N, CA, C and O atoms as a printed pandas DataFrame, in Angstrom:
     atom_number atom_name residue_name chain_id  residue_number  x_coord  y_coord  z_coord
0              1         N          UNK        A               1   20.223   -1.891    7.388
1              2        CA          UNK        A               1   20.054   -0.699    6.778
2              3         C          UNK        A               1   18.511   -0.675    6.295
3              4         O          UNK        A               1   17.932   -1.717    5.989
4              5         N          UNK        A               2   17.935    0.502    6.253
5              6        CA          UNK        A               2   16.418    0.649    5.980
6              7         C          UNK        A               2   16.132    0.332    4.497
7              8         O          UNK        A               2   17.001    0.470    3.636
8              9         N          UNK        A               3   14.954   -0.074    4.246
9             10        CA          UNK        A               3   14.448   -0.522    2.931
10            11         C          UNK        A               3   14.479    0.661    2.037
11            12         O          UNK        A               3   14.845    0.562    0.866
12            13         N          UNK        A               4   14.088    1.811    2.589
13            14        CA          UNK        A               4   14.048    3.073    1.746
14            15         C          UNK        A               4   15.511    3.425    1.182
15            16         O          UNK        A               4   15.655    3.962    0.084
16            17         N          UNK        A               5   16.477    3.113    1.938
17            18        CA          UNK        A               5   17.846    3.354    1.405
18            19         C          UNK        A               5   18.275    2.360    0.446
19            20         O          UNK        A               5   18.977    2.663   -0.519
20            21         N          UNK        A               6   17.848    1.103    0.696
21            22        CA          UNK        A               6   18.222    0.018   -0.288
22            23         C          UNK        A               6   17.409    0.167   -1.526
23            24         O          UNK        A               6   17.884   -0.232   -2.589
24            25         N          UNK        A               7   16.277    0.684   -1.486
25            26        CA          UNK        A               7   15.498    0.941   -2.737
26            27         C          UNK        A               7   16.245    1.718   -3.734
27            28         O          UNK        A               7   16.239    1.420   -4.929
28            29         N          UNK        A               8   16.935    2.788   -3.208
29            30        CA          UNK        A               8   17.776    3.648   -4.201
30            31         C          UNK        A               8   18.890    2.794   -4.937
31            32         O          UNK        A               8   19.358    3.200   -6.001
32            33         N          UNK        A               9   19.259    1.751   -4.430
33            34        CA          UNK        A               9   20.302    0.951   -5.124
34            35         C          UNK        A               9   19.706    0.361   -6.437
35            36         O          UNK        A               9   20.453    0.068   -7.371
36            37         N          UNK        A              10   18.471    0.201   -6.501
37            38        CA          UNK        A              10   17.813   -0.529   -7.635
38            39         C          UNK        A              10   17.454    0.415   -8.698
39            40         O          UNK        A              10   16.893    1.481   -8.445
40            41         N          UNK        A              11   17.776    0.034   -9.909
41            42        CA          UNK        A              11   17.342    0.854  -11.067
42            43         C          UNK        A              11   17.124    0.064  -12.310
43            44         O          UNK        A              11   17.731   -0.990  -12.500
44            45         N          UNK        A              12   16.226    0.579  -13.200
45            46        CA          UNK        A              12   15.985   -0.176  -14.454
46            47         C          UNK        A              12   17.149   -0.002  -15.486
47            48         O          UNK        A              12   17.263   -0.788  -16.427
48            49         N          UNK        A              13   17.934    0.950  -15.308
49            50        CA          UNK        A              13   19.160    1.204  -16.266
50            51         C          UNK        A              13   20.261    0.295  -15.952
51            52         O          UNK        A              13   21.218    0.282  -16.727
52            53         N          UNK        A              14   20.264   -0.494  -14.890
53            54        CA          UNK        A              14   21.299   -1.415  -14.484
54            55         C          UNK        A              14   21.295   -2.539  -15.318
55            56         O          UNK        A              14   20.240   -2.904  -15.837
56            57         N          UNK        A              15   22.480   -3.203  -15.531
57            58        CA          UNK        A              15   22.539   -4.481  -16.368
58            59         C          UNK        A              15   21.885   -5.668  -15.764
59            60         O          UNK        A              15   21.513   -6.591  -16.488
60            61         N          UNK        A              16   21.717   -5.697  -14.412
61            62        CA          UNK        A              16   20.975   -6.864  -13.877
62            63         C          UNK        A              16   19.503   -6.601  -13.785
63            64         O          UNK        A              16   19.062   -5.471  -13.571
64            65         N          UNK        A              17   18.753   -7.654  -13.948
65            66        CA          UNK        A              17   17.187   -7.590  -13.939
66            67         C          UNK        A              17   16.930   -7.050  -12.494
67            68         O          UNK        A              17   17.694   -7.147  -11.535
68            69         N          UNK        A              18   15.671   -6.449  -12.537
69            70        CA          UNK        A              18   15.113   -5.912  -11.223
70            71         C          UNK        A              18   15.111   -6.990  -10.248
71            72         O          UNK        A              18   15.536   -6.790   -9.110
72            73         N          UNK        A              19   14.629   -8.204  -10.645
73            74        CA          UNK        A              19   14.411   -9.371   -9.684
74            75         C          UNK        A              19   15.863   -9.777   -9.044
75            76         O          UNK        A              19   15.913  -10.162   -7.876
76            77         N          UNK        A              20   16.837   -9.696   -9.708
77            78        CA          UNK        A              20   18.217   -9.992   -9.241
78            79         C          UNK        A              20   18.734   -8.878   -8.378
79            80         O          UNK        A              20   19.403   -9.143   -7.380
80            81         N          UNK        A              21   18.454   -7.652   -8.717
81            82        CA          UNK        A              21   18.840   -6.498   -7.975
82            83         C          UNK        A              21   18.111   -6.464   -6.649
83            84         O          UNK        A              21   18.727   -6.139   -5.634
84            85         N          UNK        A              22   16.834   -6.785   -6.612
85            86        CA          UNK        A              22   16.152   -6.886   -5.349
86            87         C          UNK        A              22   16.622   -8.047   -4.423
87            88         O          UNK        A              22   16.663   -7.886   -3.203
88            89         N          UNK        A              23   16.983   -9.240   -5.028
89            90        CA          UNK        A              23   17.501  -10.323   -4.235
90            91         C          UNK        A              23   18.806   -9.826   -3.594
91            92         O          UNK        A              23   19.003   -9.984   -2.390
92            93         N          UNK        A              24   19.704   -9.221   -4.403
93            94        CA          UNK        A              24   20.926   -8.840   -3.952
94            95         C          UNK        A              24   20.798   -7.652   -2.751
95            96         O          UNK        A              24   21.608   -7.634   -1.825
96            97         N          UNK        A              25   19.855   -6.798   -2.841
97            98        CA          UNK        A              25   19.666   -5.737   -2.036
98            99         C          UNK        A              25   18.750   -6.321   -0.814
99           100         O          UNK        A              25   18.576   -5.599    0.167
100          101         N          UNK        A              26   18.251   -7.428   -0.857
101          102        CA          UNK        A              26   17.418   -8.061    0.262
102          103         C          UNK        A              26   16.032   -7.363    0.419
103          104         O          UNK        A              26   15.523   -7.170    1.523
104          105         N          UNK        A              27   15.442   -6.989   -0.794
105          106        CA          UNK        A              27   14.094   -6.330   -0.671
106          107         C          UNK        A              27   13.144   -7.088   -1.590
107          108         O          UNK        A              27   13.554   -7.886   -2.433
108          109         N          UNK        A              28   12.019   -6.842   -1.417
109          110        CA          UNK        A              28   10.920   -7.482   -2.341
110          111         C          UNK        A              28   10.701   -6.525   -3.573
111          112         O          UNK        A              28   10.921   -5.315   -3.522
112          113         N          UNK        A              29   10.283   -7.140   -4.594
113          114        CA          UNK        A              29    9.964   -6.416   -5.811
114          115         C          UNK        A              29    8.880   -5.444   -5.690
115          116         O          UNK        A              29    8.828   -4.458   -6.425
116          117         N          UNK        A              30    7.964   -5.705   -4.737
117          118        CA          UNK        A              30    6.867   -4.803   -4.587
118          119         C          UNK        A              30    7.329   -3.528   -3.961
119          120         O          UNK        A              30    6.672   -2.494   -4.074
120          121         N          UNK        A              31    8.464   -3.593   -3.296
121          122        CA          UNK        A              31    8.849   -2.183   -2.763
122          123         C          UNK        A              31    9.425   -1.346   -3.833
123          124         O          UNK        A              31    9.503   -0.131   -3.655
124          125         N          UNK        A              32    9.804   -1.848   -4.847
125          126        CA          UNK        A              32   10.341   -1.181   -6.055
126          127         C          UNK        A              32    9.228   -0.588   -6.914
127          128         O          UNK        A              32    9.308    0.570   -7.322
128          129         N          UNK        A              33    8.222   -1.355   -7.182
129          130        CA          UNK        A              33    7.142   -1.070   -8.119
130          131         C          UNK        A              33    6.025   -0.275   -7.392
131          132         O          UNK        A              33    5.323    0.524   -8.010
132          133         N          UNK        A              34    5.887   -0.492   -6.177
133          134        CA          UNK        A              34    4.766    0.223   -5.541
134          135         C          UNK        A              34    5.025    1.790   -5.253
135          136         O          UNK        A              34    6.113    2.212   -4.860
136          137         N          UNK        A              35    4.070    2.476   -5.458
137          138        CA          UNK        A              35    4.221    3.938   -5.139
138          139         C          UNK        A              35    3.828    4.169   -3.714
139          140         O          UNK        A              35    2.652    3.984   -3.399
140          141         N          UNK        A              36    4.685    4.549   -2.845
141          142        CA          UNK        A              36    4.431    4.774   -1.546
142          143         C          UNK        A              36    4.095    6.374   -1.155
143          144         O          UNK        A              36    4.960    7.207   -0.886
144          145         N          UNK        A              37    2.905    6.574   -1.179
145          146        CA          UNK        A              37    2.576    8.028   -0.854
146          147         C          UNK        A              37    1.390    7.896    0.104
147          148         O          UNK        A              37    0.574    6.974    0.085
148          149         N          UNK        A              38    1.400    8.949    0.954
149          150        CA          UNK        A              38    0.308    8.971    2.080
150          151         C          UNK        A              38   -0.862    9.742    1.405
151          152         O          UNK        A              38   -0.793   10.769    0.729
152          153         N          UNK        A              39   -2.071    8.927    1.783
153          154        CA          UNK        A              39   -3.332    9.566    1.251
154          155         C          UNK        A              39   -3.968   10.242    2.290
155          156         O          UNK        A              39   -4.226    9.708    3.368
156          157         N          UNK        A              40   -4.240   11.443    1.996
157          158        CA          UNK        A              40   -4.841   12.350    2.981
158          159         C          UNK        A              40   -6.373   12.209    2.912
159          160         O          UNK        A              40   -6.924   12.385    1.825
160          161         N          UNK        A              41   -7.072   11.911    3.977
161          162        CA          UNK        A              41   -8.559   11.709    3.875
162          163         C          UNK        A              41   -9.140   13.037    4.377
163          164         O          UNK        A              41   -8.751   13.574    5.414
164          165         N          UNK        A              42  -10.192   13.584    3.496
165          166        CA          UNK        A              42  -10.772   14.688    3.849
166          167         C          UNK        A              42  -11.881   14.422    4.951
167          168         O          UNK        A              42  -12.316   13.302    5.216
168          169         N          UNK        A              43  -12.266   15.565    5.536
169          170        CA          UNK        A              43  -13.242   15.502    6.688
170          171         C          UNK        A              43  -14.598   14.878    6.255
171          172         O          UNK        A              43  -15.195   14.180    7.075
172          173         N          UNK        A              44  -15.131   15.088    4.998
173          174        CA          UNK        A              44  -16.330   14.624    4.624
174          175         C          UNK        A              44  -16.198   13.145    4.474
175          176         O          UNK        A              44  -17.157   12.459    4.829
176          177         N          UNK        A              45  -15.233   12.620    4.039
177          178        CA          UNK        A              45  -14.993   11.167    3.849
178          179         C          UNK        A              45  -15.005   10.465    5.233
179          180         O          UNK        A              45  -15.568    9.386    5.417
180          181         N          UNK        A              46  -14.328   11.175    6.218
181          182        CA          UNK        A              46  -14.291   10.632    7.611
182          183         C          UNK        A              46  -15.813   10.587    8.195
183          184         O          UNK        A              46  -16.221    9.621    8.839
184          185         N          UNK        A              47  -16.525   11.611    7.936
185          186        CA          UNK        A              47  -17.959   11.552    8.370
186          187         C          UNK        A              47  -18.688   10.567    7.786
187          188         O          UNK        A              47  -19.506    9.959    8.477
188          189         N          UNK        A              48  -18.517   10.254    6.447
189          190        CA          UNK        A              48  -19.253    9.199    5.881
190          191         C          UNK        A              48  -18.877    7.883    6.348
191          192         O          UNK        A              48  -19.723    7.022    6.594
192          193         N          UNK        A              49  -17.610    7.699    6.481
193          194        CA          UNK        A              49  -17.120    6.269    7.048
194          195         C          UNK        A              49  -17.609    6.115    8.371
195          196         O          UNK        A              49  -17.982    4.989    8.703
196          197         N          UNK        A              50  -17.676    7.085    9.218
197          198        CA          UNK        A              50  -18.136    7.009   10.660
198          199         C          UNK        A              50  -19.641    6.534   10.522
199          200         O          UNK        A              50  -20.071    5.580   11.170
200          201         N          UNK        A              51  -20.365    7.221    9.688
201          202        CA          UNK        A              51  -21.843    6.951    9.572
202          203         C          UNK        A              51  -22.113    5.387    8.989
203          204         O          UNK        A              51  -23.061    4.716    9.397
204          205         N          UNK        A              52  -21.291    4.968    8.126
205          206        CA          UNK        A              52  -21.327    3.604    7.655
206          207         C          UNK        A              52  -21.020    2.726    8.753
207          208         O          UNK        A              52  -21.705    1.721    8.942
208          209         N          UNK        A              53  -20.100    3.007    9.453
209          210        CA          UNK        A              53  -19.594    2.254   10.629
210          211         C          UNK        A              53  -20.593    2.037   11.610
211          212         O          UNK        A              53  -20.714    0.931   12.138
212          213         N          UNK        A              54  -21.441    3.162   11.947
213          214        CA          UNK        A              54  -22.516    3.174   12.969
214          215         C          UNK        A              54  -23.597    2.202   12.353
215          216         O          UNK        A              54  -24.044    1.258   13.004
216          217         N          UNK        A              55  -23.948    2.455   11.205
217          218        CA          UNK        A              55  -25.119    1.662   10.646
218          219         C          UNK        A              55  -24.879    0.130   10.580
219          220         O          UNK        A              55  -25.738   -0.705   10.863
220          221         N          UNK        A              56  -23.598   -0.148   10.170
221          222        CA          UNK        A              56  -23.133   -1.636   10.119
222          223         C          UNK        A              56  -23.060   -2.199   11.579
223          224         O          UNK        A              56  -23.440   -3.354   11.774
224          225         N          UNK        A              57  -22.616   -1.480   12.553
225          226        CA          UNK        A              57  -22.617   -1.938   13.838
226          227         C          UNK        A              57  -24.004   -2.279   14.495
227          228         O          UNK        A              57  -24.194   -3.243   15.236
228          229         N          UNK        A              58  -24.942   -1.355   14.119
229          230        CA          UNK        A              58  -26.353   -1.593   14.545
230          231         C          UNK        A              58  -26.869   -2.766   13.909
231          232         O          UNK        A              58  -27.499   -3.597   14.563
232          233         N          UNK        A              59  -26.626   -2.913   12.546
233          234        CA          UNK        A              59  -27.334   -3.981   11.839
234          235         C          UNK        A              59  -26.303   -4.818   10.986
235          236         O          UNK        A              59  -26.292   -4.747    9.757
236          237         N          UNK        A              60  -25.505   -5.553   11.652
237          238        CA          UNK        A              60  -24.511   -6.405   10.763
238          239         C          UNK        A              60  -25.003   -7.460    9.908
239          240         O          UNK        A              60  -24.314   -8.011    9.049
240          241         N          UNK        A              61  -26.340   -7.759   10.191
241          242        CA          UNK        A              61  -26.879   -8.874    9.233
242          243         C          UNK        A              61  -27.561   -8.275    8.031
243          244         O          UNK        A              61  -28.156   -9.041    7.273
244          245         N          UNK        A              62  -27.535   -6.980    7.779
245          246        CA          UNK        A              62  -28.121   -6.427    6.600
246          247         C          UNK        A              62  -27.030   -6.123    5.519
247          248         O          UNK        A              62  -26.924   -5.001    5.023
248          249         N          UNK        A              63  -26.270   -7.118    5.196
249          250        CA          UNK        A              63  -25.237   -7.013    4.172
250          251         C          UNK        A              63  -25.849   -7.381    2.817
251          252         O          UNK        A              63  -26.964   -7.902    2.779
252          253         N          UNK        A              64  -25.169   -7.131    1.730
253          254        CA          UNK        A              64  -25.613   -7.421    0.399
254          255         C          UNK        A              64  -25.510   -8.958    0.250
255          256         O          UNK        A              64  -24.529   -9.566    0.677
256          257         N          UNK        A              65  -26.529   -9.562   -0.357
257          258        CA          UNK        A              65  -26.561  -10.930   -0.668
258          259         C          UNK        A              65  -25.598  -11.293   -1.748
259          260         O          UNK        A              65  -25.434  -10.558   -2.722
260          261         N          UNK        A              66  -24.920  -12.488   -1.578
261          262        CA          UNK        A              66  -24.050  -12.961   -2.617
262          263         C          UNK        A              66  -24.655  -13.662   -3.723
263          264         O          UNK        A              66  -23.955  -14.089   -4.641
């Protein structure tokens, strides 16, 4: 059974603790607490990420000193 379906079995209003509910459902607690939403990256951010990638590929030794 998919995790998304098993996640609906778990609720804070139930008498069992979330930890126990997750164990019975066979899921991790992080699947209950984490918000799973797709993040849409805009075009400007993609351009900036590509520029950073090109610069780092040219000069990988120019990183910030620790």
